[in-house]
N, C-alpha and C positions, 0 to 999 in steps of 0.2 A: 301152561306156565313156562316162562323163559328159563331156559337152563343158566346156570351160574357164569359159565364160560361166556355164553352170548351176552349176557347182562354185562359183564366186565369188558368185553370187547366194545360194547355200545357205549359204555361210559368213557373208556378210552378214546374212543372215536370223537365223542362230543367234545370231550376235554381238550384233545388235540386240536379239534375245529375251533374251539374258543380261543386257543393259544394262538393259532394261525391268523385269526381275524384281529386279535389284539395286535400282534406283530405287524400285519399289514396296516392297521389304523395308525400304529405307532410311527412306522416307517413313512407313512403318507404325511403324517402330521410334521415329521422331522424335515422331509422334503419341501413342504410347503412353508413352514415358519422359518427354515433355515435358508431357503433360496426364494421362492415365488413370492412368499408375504413380504420379505425385505426388499425385493425389487419393486413391488407394488407400491410399498410405502415410501421408498425413495423416489419413484417416479411421480407419486402423487405430491411429494414435497416440493420436488423441482418445479412442477407445473403451478402449485400455490404460489412459489416464492416468484417466478416470472410473472404470473398474473398480478400479483401485488405490486410489483415493480411496474408494470404497464399502467396499471391504476393509479400510480403516485406520478408517473410522467405525465399522464393526462390530466392530472388535478393535484397540483403539488402543494398540498395542505399538510399541517404538522400531524394531523392524525394519520393520513396516508402514508407518510415517511415512516412514522413508528411502526405501523403495520407491516410495512414493506420490510424494514430492517429486522423486525422481529421473525418474519418468515424467512427472511435471508438467512438468519442465525441458525434458525431450525434446520434449513436445508443443509447448511455447511456441516452440522453435526451428523448429518446421514450420508451426505454424497459429495462427490468431487466439487470443489468450490467453483470451477469454471462454469459448469452446467447451471447452477443455481441462478446466475445472471446473465448467462450466455446470450440470451435473445436480445437483451436490450443495455447490455452494460455500459456502452458509450454514452447513450442517452441519458442513462441513470446517474452516472458520475457527473455528467455536465449539469443536470438538474440539481444535484445535491451541491455542486459548488457554486452555482450562480444564485441559488436561493440561501446559501451558508447553511442550509440543513446539514451539511457534510460534518458540521460541528458535533451532532449527536453521536457520530462515530466515535469521536475522542473523548468529548467531555463526559459521556455516560460510561466509557470504557467498554463498549461492546466488542465482543470477539471478531465481529465483522470487520472491524477497523484494519487488524492486521492482514486478514485475507483480501481486503480491497486494495491495500497499499500499492502492491505492484502496479495495478491499473492507474491509481491516482497518480504515482510518483513517476512512471514512464510513458504509459499508453496514451495519457489524456492531458498533456500540457497546456493544450488550448483552454479546455475547462478549468484546470487548476489557475491559470493566469488570471482568470476573471474573478477569483475568490475575493470577497470584500469584508470576511469576518475576522476575529481576533484571536482565534484559539492558535497557541504558539505552534503546535505539531502540524496544523493545517498551513499556517503561514510559512513554515520551513518547507512544505511541498510547493507552495506558490512560488517561493523564491527559487527553488530548483527549477521549476518550469520556466521561469523568466529567464534564467541561465541558459536553458536549452533553446530559447529563441534568441539568445545574444543580447538580452536586455539587462547587462550588468548594472545600468544605472538605476533600474527599478528593484533589482535584487539586492544590491549591497546594503540600502537602508534597512531591509528587513533582516538580513544577516546580523547587521550591527544591533539592532534592537533586540533579536533573539540572544546575541552573544552577552549583551547586559542584563539579560534575564536569567542568565546562567547556562545557556546552551552552547558552552564553549567547544566541547568535543565535536558535536554534530556540525557546527559552523565551521570550525577548523578542516573537518574532512571535506566539506563542499568547497571552501575557498582554496585549500590547497590544489584541489583538482582543477579549479579554475585558473589560478596563478600559474599552474604548470602549463596549462593550454595557451596562456598568453606569453610564455617565456620569462615569466617573473620570477627568477630563481632566488633572489633574495627574499622575496615574500613567501615563497615555498618554504624556505629555510625558517623563517621567523615563525610562521605558523605550525611548524613542526613541534613547537613547545606542547602542543596536545596531542597530536596523531603522527604516527609514521605513514599513513596511508597518503598518497599523492594523486591517484587517479580514482574517480568515482563515476560510475555509469550514470549515477542520478544528475550530475552536473557536467555533462559533457557539451560545451558551446558548439555551435555549428562550424563546420569548415575544418580545415587541417590545422594543426598546432603552428604556432608562431615561433619564429626564431628565437633562441635564447637571448635575453638582453644582458648587457655587461652588468657586472656586479659594481654597485656604487657604495655598499656598506663595508666597513672594516668589520673584523671579527668581534671588536669591542661593541660596535654599534648594533651587530645583530644580537649579541647576548644582552644588550640593553633592552632592545625591543621585545625579545623573548621574556625577560623579567617583567616588564611592564604589561605585556599581554597577559602572563599568568597572574599579575595582580589586579586584573580586570579591565585594563584599558584597550579599547578597540583600536588596532593598529592598522591605518589605512594603507592602499597600495604604495608602493615606494614611486618616488617622482618619475623614473623612466619607464614604469610599467604601462604597456599600451592600454590598459583599462582606463587610465586617466584621460587619454586621447579619446578613446571611444565615448566615454561619458561627456566630454566636452562639445564633441559633434553631435551627438544625439540630443544634447540639451538645447542646441540650436535648430534642430530638427525634430520636433516631438513626434511627428508621423511615422518617423523611421522606427520607432520602438513599438508600434502596434503589432500585436500578435497576428 
């Protein structure tokens, strides 16, 4: 017959053993789900996103683009946004822009729009310049892309249309940057009606800045144009702004504006 002390020690040993096993299992589960599992889920999401993007690039159908954007959005929720499309981002953006599937990013309000915007607005000017759709947000990116190519004659009508649709602040921000580059100081001041910003990295024309042009408007004329601008009239560049000469010369040489 087992004595009571031995029995108690045995029970204590088994109890402590069970506690130790539970602690080890709990710690192992914590490590796995806290670190290893999350890393695996993240890696799988990144691979799924890039695979879906490759599939869309190879076959640019509506079903494929919706699937790719869904997987990209899921990946953005788990991982660094850069890795989710890192393998094929340039080709992906070009495919979205040239098929107008890029409209889906904005017309459906997908979260991926804001994450891709840097690539759309800065890195992929050549793709955005090819956009043929009608979504205002994307047209604004197209106009910015045209500016970065020096194609002011193509960008200005887009900015005007967007301004008349109510995008005064965004248009003013871009145009003030353009006018400052070309030395059109009267125009910079006129378009200051909507914003104080006068330099935008999104609308930086090629080359170095032009010399400042002489002022041709009086204070009263500046005020008048600012009031007209505020009332919804799109004010064209001042007569001595070099933009006018660029537009005239490129109108006579259409091939000069090709991206």
